[in-house]
C-alpha positions as CSV (number, residue, x, y, z in Angstrom):
1,M,50.2,-7.0,8.7
2,T,50.9,-10.7,7.8
3,I,53.1,-11.5,4.8
4,V,52.8,-15.0,3.2
5,N,54.1,-16.5,0.0
6,V,51.7,-18.0,-2.6
7,L,52.0,-21.6,-1.5
8,E,51.4,-20.7,2.2
9,A,48.4,-18.5,1.2
10,R,46.9,-21.4,-0.8
11,N,47.4,-23.8,2.1
12,R,46.1,-21.4,4.8
13,L,43.4,-19.5,2.9
14,S,40.7,-20.2,5.4
15,S,42.7,-19.1,8.4
16,L,44.0,-16.0,6.5
17,L,40.5,-15.0,5.6
18,A,39.6,-15.4,9.3
19,E,42.4,-13.0,10.2
20,V,41.2,-10.5,7.6
21,E,37.6,-10.7,9.0
22,R,39.1,-9.7,12.3
23,G,40.6,-6.6,10.7
24,A,44.1,-7.8,9.8
25,E,45.8,-7.1,6.5
26,V,47.5,-10.0,4.6
27,V,50.0,-9.5,1.9
28,I,50.6,-12.3,-0.6
29,A,54.1,-12.4,-2.1
30,R,55.6,-14.2,-5.1
31,R,59.3,-14.8,-4.9
32,G,59.5,-12.3,-2.1
33,R,57.7,-9.5,-4.0
34,P,54.2,-8.4,-2.8
35,V,51.6,-9.0,-5.5
36,A,48.3,-8.9,-3.6
37,R,46.7,-7.6,-0.4
38,L,43.7,-9.0,1.4
39,V,41.8,-6.4,3.5
40,P,38.3,-6.6,5.0
41,A,35.6,-5.9,2.4
42,T,33.9,-3.4,4.6
43,R,37.1,-1.3,4.7
44,R,36.8,0.0,1.2
45,N,34.4,-0.2,-1.7
46,S,32.4,-3.0,-0.1
47,T,29.3,-2.2,-2.2
48,G,28.6,-2.0,-5.8
49,A,28.2,1.7,-5.5
50,G,31.6,2.0,-3.8
51,L,33.2,0.1,-6.6
52,L,31.6,2.2,-9.2
53,R,32.7,5.4,-7.3
54,W,36.3,4.0,-7.2
55,L,36.2,3.3,-10.9
56,D,35.0,6.8,-11.7
57,E,37.7,8.3,-9.5
58,H,40.4,6.2,-11.1
59,R,39.3,6.5,-14.7
60,D,42.0,5.5,-17.2
61,D,40.9,6.8,-20.6
62,R,43.9,5.2,-22.3
63,R,42.5,1.7,-21.8
64,D,40.7,0.1,-24.7
65,R,37.0,-0.1,-23.6
66,R,34.8,-2.8,-24.7
67,T,31.0,-2.8,-24.7
68,A,29.0,-5.3,-22.7
69,E,28.0,-6.9,-26.0
70,E,31.7,-7.3,-27.0
71,I,32.5,-8.8,-23.7
72,A,29.6,-11.3,-23.9
73,E,30.8,-12.3,-27.4
74,I,34.3,-12.9,-26.2
75,I,33.0,-15.0,-23.3
76,Q,30.8,-17.0,-25.6
77,A,33.6,-17.6,-28.0
78,E,35.9,-18.8,-25.1
79,R,33.2,-21.1,-23.8
80,A,32.6,-22.5,-27.3
81,S,36.3,-23.4,-27.5
82,W,36.0,-25.6,-24.5
83,D,33.8,-28.1,-26.3
C-alpha cells in the first residue's frame, strides 16, 4: 500500500493510477489523515450492476432521497447560476 498526501497525489496522478492498474492500493491523506483509497476498478463493484448491488446492501433510509426530476432541477438551477 502506498500512502501519499494530496499535493503529491495531484502531481503524480498518472503514475499512481499505473500502480493501481497493476493491483496496488493507494491511500491519499490530508494533513496525515487518510481520506481516500484508490483500488483497481475490477476489484469491487466495477460494473453498474455491482454498484447497484452495493447500494442495495448499504441502504441508509435516514438519508433524504431526491427523485431524478428533483436532481435534474437542482442541476439546471446550478447551471443557470453560472451565466
